[in-house]
N, C-alpha and C positions, 0 to 999 in steps of 0.2 A: 304344535310342538308336543313332544311326549318325552317322558323319562324312560330310558332303557338301560339294560346291562348288555355288554358285549363280551362274548367268549369266542376265541378263534384258536383252532389247533392246527398243527402241522403247517408251519408258516415259512415260506421262503422270504428272507428279509435282506434288504440292502439300504444303503444311504446314498443320496445324491445331492450335490449342491448345484442348483441351476437358477437361472433368472426366471422371473414370472413369465416372461415371453416364451421361455422354453418349457414351462410347466405342462402345457398340453402335449408336447412331444414326449416328455417323460412318461405321462400316462399312456400314450399310444404305444410306446416301446414296451412298457410293462404288460400291457394287454396282449401284445403279440409274442411275448416271451415263450420260447419253446423249451419244454422239459424233456427228459429222457423218456423212452418208451415205457408206458404204464404209469407215468406220473402226469397228472393234469391239474389244472387250476380248479379249485373246489369252492368257489365263492368270490365275492367282489374284492378287487384290489383296494386296499385301504392305504391312504397317505397320511402320515403324521407330520405336522409342522407347527410353528409358533404363531399364535394369533397376532402378536405384536409386529411380526415381520411379513406375514402373508399378504400379498397384494401390493407390497412396497417395492420401490426400485432396488436393484442390486440382486446378488445371488442369495438364495434362501436354502437352508438345509431341509430336505424332505426325507423322511424315513418311509420306506415302501414295504408293505406287508402283503404277500400274495399267499392265500391259503391253498394248500395242496391236498390231494386225496390220501397221501401216505408221507411218512417222514422222508426227507431228502438229505443227501450229503452236501455239506457246504463246500464252497470253493473260494477263490480270490474275490469273486464278484458277489456271490450270494451266500448268506449264512442261514442256518436253520434255527428256528425257535419252536420249541415243543408246544407252548401254550401262551396265550396272551389274554388278559382280562381288563376291562374297564368296568368297575363296579357300578357306576352310575353316571349317566350323561344326558344332557338335553339333546334331542335329536329332531331333525326335520329334513325334508327332501326338497330339492329345487333343481331346475335345469342347470346344466354345466355351461353357463353363459354369463352375460352381464348381470344376472340376478344373484350370482354366488356371493360376491362381497357384500351387497346390501342385506342379504339373508343372514350372513354371519353377524352383521351389526345388529339386526333385529333380534337375533337369538341372544346376543350379549345383553341387550336391553331387557329382554324377557327374564333372563336370569337375575338381573338386578331388581326388576320390578317385583318378582316373586320372592325376593329375599333369600335367594339361593347364593351359593358362593362357588365361583369357578375354582377348579383344582389346578393351579398352575396357569401356564400361558399356552396351552396345547389345544389343537383342534385336530380331529380325525375326519378325513374325507373318504367315504366309501364310494367308489365309482360304479355306477349302475347303468350299463347299456340297456336301453329299453326301446324296442322297435326302431333301431337305427339311430336313436338319439341318446346322448349322454346325459344322465342325471347324476346328482351327487347327494348322498346322505351325509349331512353335516352332523358331527357328534362332538359336543363340547363337554369334557368331563367336569363334574361338579363334586363338591364334598358331599359325602353320603348323608341322606336324610332317611330316617328309619321307616317312615310310612309311604315312601315313594313307589316302591316296586313290590 
């Protein structure tokens, strides 16, 4: 695990409320999203959700951030965000499979063991397709510590 800072610019943003069973479909649909000519995805799709509800039964709110190469015009489905920053977070990568939820619990324990403090109830999941397999970079925001980065 490592401490990182995240800065993303030119973001297509949307919110969806879906069940955990539909979460993989949400990711697949976002990965296949087509933009206008000259606009393309410029980095990994990042999903924001609540740690306390992720993996639980029922519908969960997911905020989806898709970086683009240039600013886009928002519409009814997608909004535009100019810039997004997470000043400090604990980060680790795992396959997007049955290892995801245990890895999140391991990271929460690491934060507690290291005497760090989570900033809210939020987790950011950056989807990383690598050689035909889905991986996820899990990022849990923490309250800033001055000598971390």
